[in-house]
N, C-alpha and C positions, 0 to 999 in steps of 0.2 A: 443676275442681280449684282449690285455693287458691293464694294468692300468699304470698311471704315477708312482705309487709306484714300479712297476716292472722295469721301466726304471731307477729309482734311485738306486734300488738294483744292477742293472747291471753296471751302470756308476759310482756310488758313490755319496756322498752327499756333496762333497767339494764345498764351496761357496766362490767366490772371491768378495770382496766388498771394498768400499772406503767411506770415510766420505764426506758429502756434501760440507764442507768448503775447501777441498783440491783443488789445482789448476788442471785445465784440463791437463796441461803438465804432472803433476805427475800421473794422471789417465791413459793417453795414454802410458806413459812410463811403468806403471805397466802392462797394457794390452800387450804391445810389449814383455816385459820380460817373461810373462806367456804364450804368444802365444794364447791369447784369444781375442774375439771381443767385449766383454762387461764386465761391472762391476756393481753389484748392489750398489746402493747408500743407505747406512744404517746409521741410527742415533740411538744410544742406543742399548740395547740388542736385540730388535726384530723389530725395526722400519724401514721397507723398505720405503724409501722416494721416490725412483725413480730408474732409470737405465741409465747408460751412455754407449753409443755404438760408434763404429767407425763412423757410419753414423751421429750421433749427432755431433761428432767432425768435420767431413767434412762439414756438412751443416750449423752448427751454430757457428763454429769458423773459420776454414780455408776459406770457401767461403764467410763468412760474414766479413772477414778482422779483426777479433778479435785476441787478443794475448793469446795463450794458457797458458803462464806463469803468467798472471795476471787475468785470468777469472776463477772463482770458478765453480766447478762441478755443484753446485745447480743452477747456472744461465742457464745451457744448458741441464741438464738431462731431460729425458722423464719422465713425471709424470702426473697423477698417473699411477701406474703399474698394469696391469691385473695379477691376480694370479690364480692358480688352486690348488685344494686339492689333496693329494696323491691318493685318490680313484677315481679321474676323469679318464675316459677312454681316450685312445690315440686319438680316433676320436673327442671327446669333446675338448681336448686340441688343436688338429690341427685346428679344426673349429674356436676356439678363436684366435689362432695365425694368421690364414688366414684373418679373419674378421678385426682384428686390425693391420694387417701387422707387427706382432711381430715375431722376430726370437728367442727370449728368454723369458721364463715365470718362475717367481719364484713359488716354491711349498710351500704352507702355510698350516699347519695342526693345527687347534684350535688356530689360531693367532700366531703360531711360524713358523719362516722360517726354512724349513727342506731341501731345495734343489733348484736347478735351472735346467731347461731342455731347450734344444734348439731344433730347427727343426732337426738338424743333429743327435742329440741323439735319437729322435723318429724314424727317418728313419733308423738309424743303428739297433735299437732294432727290428723294423719291418722286416728288411732284415734277421736278425738271426731267427726270428719267421718263416719267409717264407722258409728259408733253412731247418729248422727242419721239417716243414710240408712236403716239397718236399721229404726229405729223408724218412720220415714215409710212405708216399704214394708209393715211389719207393720200399721200403722194403715190403709193403703189396702186391704190384703187383708181385714182384719177389719171394714171399713166405718166406721172411726173417722176417716177422712181426708176433708176437711182438718180440722185441729185447730181 
């Protein structure tokens, strides 16, 4: 089975983040502009303070009757944030995501933020792995193995 590092090599290490003192309106505007469902809340060079998700906005601002233009991200972000190292297995990461009901997990290596993985990233990686295995088995059965 694969590692989180494999997923990062496949998807890239781009991290979208926002400062904790920015308004929720600016955060959701950035998410909409980028077509993503979460932003890491980062302070300083390596300090992951939390994560803000669409769900945080819905439950802690919209449904709570708060104003997104005057509420700071740090007031509604989810914190603390579970993290995984690049050497974590996909199964370990999925177990952590399932137990904590997280859709996104920052990847931290020796205290440095190196990426962010989502459930969708892991599922996509697993599907590619499965398709390669199916093709290898098909090639073996039909006599085309090894390639």
